[in-house]
C-alpha positions, 0 to 999 in steps of 0.5 A: 725565051721560049719553052723549046729553048728552056727545054734544050738543057734537058734534051742536052742532058739526055743526049750526053747521058745516053752514051754513058748508059749505052757503053758496056759495063758489068752490073755492080751485083755481078761484080760483087758476086764474082769478087765474093766467089773468088774470095771464097775460093781463095780462102777455101784453098788457103784454109785447106793448105793450112789444115793440111800443114797442121795435120802434117805437123801433128803427125810429125810430132806424133812420130817424134814423141810417141814413136822414135823417142820411146824407141831410142829409150827402149833400145837403151833399156834393151842394151842395159838388160843385156849388160845386166845379164852378162854381169849376172853370169859373170858374178855367178861364175866368179863366185863359184855358184852364188845363186843370188848373183845369178838373179840379174841374168834371170830378171833382165832376161825377162825384162829384155823380152818385154823391151824387145816386144815393145820395140818391135811395136814402135819400129813397126814396118821400118825395114832397116830398123827391123834388120838392126833389131834382128841382128841384135837379137841374133847376137844376144841369142848366140851369147846366151846359147854359146856362152851364158847357158854353158857357163851356168851349167859348168858352174852348177856342175862344179867344173874347175875351169867354169870361170874360164867360160866368162872370158870366152863369153866376153868376146861373144858379148862384144858382138852384142854390144856392137849390134846394140850400138848400131841399133841405137845409132840408127834409131837416133838417126831416125829420131833426128830425121823425125825432128827435122820433119817436124820442124819443116812442118812447123815452118810450113804451118807458119808459111801457110799462116803468113800467106793466109794473113797476107791474103786477108789483108790483100783481099781487104785492100782490093775490097776497099779499092773496088768499093771506093772506085765502083760505089763511093766515088761515083756516088760522091760525084753524083751527090756533088752534082745533085747538091749543085742543082739543089743549090739553084743551078737547075740547068746543070747537066748531071753526068753519071758515072760508075757501074750501070746501077749508079749511071741509071740512078744519075740519069733518073736524077737528071730527068727529074732535074729537067722536069723541075727546070721545065716546071720553073720555066712554065712558072716564070712564064705564068 
């Protein structure tokens, strides 16, 4: 057997390996870089979405807890203040001027001013709520000017028909009750809207978390599949061929596959095998 004949397997190996090396393929480093960049971009987008959802949830929660719920409570206090004012005037008139019975009118009128100021701050620039509060304030001021103050003055002056002003004032005060009820109803509706918005924001947060978790699992699955296809399987095939050569089959042609880096490694291993085979031939001929 001539050396040319024994060298044929090495020549055949090079001829078979060349088409694999020559076909266009993206380098493994480029694949990894692009995949990592795509993962970072997707993760950043999902994180931004999640952060925005959490911020919206916190804002909606703040609207409920620090704005509309206290506004409803202040409105209830405001209406209670007005009722206590009316009760004080009524008691003062029916008792023919008992000063102690007029104290609720004085006390709750001051408290009403405090509650109105706080309510204005809570309502802020909400046009409809400000309009409702304005209607309530006008109705209460009308009762105070047209009913409460004249009745108090008549009682203090000792007029015999001063108590009759209480009944006239009651009809005017009904407008205060109506305006207060409208204000309370509208603020409760705003509170319910804020609660619904908070629930929607919470759903958005959970959806964003679910999408983020699904994206992480999907990225892990894609990473594992790419790792197995691009690295593990080609290395395993190359290792199997190399083990066969090491077991004594020096003329087995190693056919590499996979990304260019592994194909080049396989070609280098096959060239080494060819040289070993040639050395064995020369040793046998010697």
